[in-house]
N, C-alpha and C positions, 0 to 999 in steps of 0.2 A: 443197384445196391440194395442189399437186404435190410429191412427195417427191424432193428433189435432195440427194445426199450426197457429190458430188465437184464441185470448182470450182477454176479456176486464174485468178489475178488478178495484176496488177502494182501494187506499192506504191512510191510515190515520196515520200521525205521532203523537207521544205522546204530551200531553199538559204539559207545564212547571209547576212546583210546585209553590204554592203561597208563597210569603214571609211572615215572622212571625213578629208580633209586640209584643215584650216582653221586660221586664226590669230585670236587675240583682239586686236582693235584698238579700244580704248576711250580716250577723251580723258584720263581720270584714272587709268588703269591702265598704269603704265609697264612695259615688257617683258612684255606679255601672253603672248607666246609661242604655241606650237602648242596648239590646243584641239579637234582633231577627235576625235570619239567612236568607240568600237568599234561594229561592226554587231551586230545581234541574232541569236541562233542560230535556225536554221530549226526548224520543228515536226517532231516524230517521229511515226511511225505505229504505233499499237497495235491489237491485237485484244483484245476484251473479251468475256467470257462473259455471255450473256443467256439466262436460264432459260426465257423465254417463246418462244424460237425453237426450232423442231423440224426445220428444213430449211435448206439453203444456196441456196434458190430465188432470193434477192435477188442473188446473185452471177452468176446466169445473164444478167442484164441490165446489170450494172455490172462492168466488167473492169479499171478503172484507178482508183486512189485516190491523191490527192496532198495532202500537208499544206501549209499556207501557208508562204511564205518569211519569213525574218527581215527587218527593216527596216534601212535604211542608218543609220549613226551620225550624230549631230547635232552642231552646234557647241556650244561651252562644255562639252566633254567629256561630252556626253549620249550614252548607249548607245542604239542603236536597239531598237525593240520586238521581242520574241521572236515567232516564228511559233507559233500555237497548235498543240498536239498534236492529231492526228486519231485518234479512237477509232472503230473499226469493230466493230459488234456481230456476234457469231457464236454459234451454239448451243453449249451446254455439251456437251463430248464431241468437240470439233473438234481434230484433229491437224494441225499446220502443218508443211509440208515446203518446203525450197528446191527449186524446180522444176527447176533446172539440175543440182544435185549430188545431189538426192534425200535430202539429210541432214535429219534431224528438227530443226526449229527449236524447237518446244515443243508442249505438249499442254494444252489449255484444258478443265478438268474442273469448275471451281467457278464459281458466279455471281459476276460482277464481277472475276474473275481477269483480270489484264491481262498481255499478252505483247507486248513491243516487237519489231516485225518490220523496221523501217527507222529508222535514226538520223538525226536532223536535222543539217545542216551547221553548222559553227562560224562565228561571225561574224568578219569581217575586222577587223584592228587599225587604229585611227585613228592619225594622225601624232603625237598626244600620247604614244603608247606608245614612239616612237622618239627622244624627247628625251634627249640625253646631253651631257656636257661637250664632246665633240668636235663634236656636231651640235646646235646650239642652235635651228635652224629647219628641221626635216625637212619636206619638201614632198611626201611620198608616204605612201600608206596601202595596206593590203592588201585584196584582194577577199574576199568571203565564200566559204566552201567549199561545193561542191554537196552536197545531201543524198543519202543512200544510196538506191539504186534496185535493186529485185530482183523477180523473179517468184516467187510462192509458190503452193503447191498445198494446198488445204484438203480434208481427208477427215473426214467426220462418222462417228463410231462411237458408236452409241446407248449412253447410260448406263443400263443395266439390270442388276439383280442376278441375275435368272433369265432365261435364254434358252430358249424352247420350240422344239425342232427336230424334224424328221421329214419324211418324204416328203410331197408334195402329197396332199391328201385324208386325212391322218392325223387331222384334227380339231383342228389347232392353233388356228385362228381361233375355232372353237366353244368351245374350252377357255378362251381368254383372255376371250371375251365372257361366259362363265359365271362367271369368277372376278372380273371387274372391270367397270367402266363402259364399257370400250372396245366399240365396235360395228363390227367389220370386216365386209366383205361375206362372206356365207355362202350357199352354194347346195347343192342336193340332187344336183348332178352334179359329176363330178371337174373341178376347175380349181385353179390356184394363185394365191394372193394375190400382188399385184404390188408391194406396199410393206410394209416392216416395220410392225407395229402395236404400240403401247405401251399398257399398262394398269397402273393402280396397284391393287394388292391389299392390303386392310387386314389387318394382323395382329390377333390377339386383344387385344394391348396397345394397339391404336389406331394404331400406326405404319404408314406406307404402304411397300410394297415394289414396285419397278417390274419388271414382266414384259415381255418382248419376244417377239412371235411372228415368227420368222425365216422368210420365205417362200422358195419356189423351189428348195429343195435337191433335186437329182436326181442320178443317176449321171453323172459327168463334169462336175459343177458347177465343180470347181477348175480345169478346163481351159477354162472359159468357156461351157460348154453351159448353156442355160436361163438363169435369173436368179440361181441360187444363188451364183455367184462374186461377184456384185455386193453381196451382203448378208452373206457370211460374216464380213466385218470387224466386223459389228455384234454378234457374240457373243464378240469378243476380250476385252471388258471384263467379261463376266458372271462371277459367282462360282460359279454352278451352272447346269448344263444339264439341262433337263427333256426327255428323249427320249420322244416320243409315237409309238407304233406302232399302226397300224390292225390290230386283231385279226381283222377280216373280210377282209383282203387274201388274195390267192392264196398268198403265201408270206411271212408276217410276219417270220420269222427272217431271210430274205434281205434284206428291206427294212431291217431293223436293221443288217445287215452293210454294206449300201450306204452308209448315212449314216456309219457308223464309218470306212469307207474314205475317204470324202470329207473328213472331219475330219483324218485322218492325212495325206492328200495335200496339203491346204491348209497344214498346218504351223502355225507360230506357237503351239504348245502347246495347240491346241484338242483334240487327241485325249487329252491328259492332264487336261483339265478334269473335275472331279467331275460325275457324271451320276446322275440318278434315272430309272429306266426305268418307263414306265407303258404298259400294254396297254389301248388305248382301244376303245370300241364293244363291250364285253363283253356288253351287254344284248341284242345281236343274235346271241349265240352260245349253244350248249348248255353246260351246266355242265361236262360231261365234256370238251368241246373246250377250254374255258377252262383246265381243269386240265392238259390235255396241253400247251397252249401255255406255261403258266407253268413247267412242268417243263422244257420245251425251252430256254426263255430262261434259267432258273436254271443249267442245265448249260452254256450258252454264256457267261454273264456272271459266274458264280460270285457273284452278289449277289441282293438281293431284287427282286421284280417286283411292281409295284402294278397292280391291275386296276380300271379306271375306265370311266365313260361320261360324256362331257362333255354329251351331250344330256339324259340323265335325271339328271345330277349324282350318279350312283352312285359312292360312295367318294371323292368330291372332298375331303371333310373329312380323310380319312386321307392323301390325297396332299398337301394343304396342311400338315398336321402334320409330315410328313416333310421338306417344304421348310423350315418354320420351325425344326425341330430342327437341320438342317444349318447354316442361316444363323446361328443362335444359338451354335452350337458353333465357328463360324469367323467371328469378328467382322471388320469392315473395319479395315485398318491406319489409323493416325492420318494425316490428310491433310497434304500438304506445304504450304509457304507459298503463298498465293494470288497472289503477284507473281512471275512467271517472267521471267528474263532469258535471251533466246535465244542460241544459238551464233553467233559471228561478229560480235557487236555489243558494243562497249565503251561 
């Protein structure tokens, strides 16, 4: 399945049905008068969170979505049928923007959370509505109003509590495959993963925590170089960043600084996100070299440095305990209401 995390589509709400101008003429009903019914309202367009979707691939082939129109009013004061609302499934974690103003319409983060993105048009009034003492036989009715039409941009930001970052070949894919059931492509030669990988890691209590392997971070990623700028958005939601550094690299400390500079340059608070630093591939180093690297990183970060090996699973239990300790000490805030009403829609 191809990973698509950006899409732009047009949404068109249904037009309201026209009101009807009609008169009741029956043999045994004196002064029947006007009896035209109102038109039915047009259907609105909603986006709804679907937990089984992981990509916006469907929107690559469908670019326009229209809700049904309302029906015309009927005689005998019958209101026309309403147009059915249109519900479009999107992955949880989708942020919705107005494509013209770039304003945020809403953020869909929970399963079955509904977000209205286009309001259906109101039905027109039938001539029964205009009956008065001065006008006992109105011969006119109002047309239905058009539904709202707008272009929206969808951006998928993965819902993961822990984001694994680092330069290509730091061992991120190997680590997530060692911790979870995820099976990303892994090779013995330097290359970068082309899509983010999600894996569910089980806590000792049995609860699952979602980890995301964020690929393609290189120097200049925030400027559009490589693939990193396309995926930096996926760590905006993470509660904790797990920074993996290749201990066998030519200059591990400089590699660490490169990633920190990219997070700072990208902005949106990523450089302030809590981090755990893990020095990977230590099983390929001499003990004294590991000690020297740990001392250098502690002097740089003024914090603890974990030494691990994703391949041999060395110290992964200590790494995971540090992750659980942080997540337990910083619980998730209580969720907001599952029904969101977007900006610009009444």
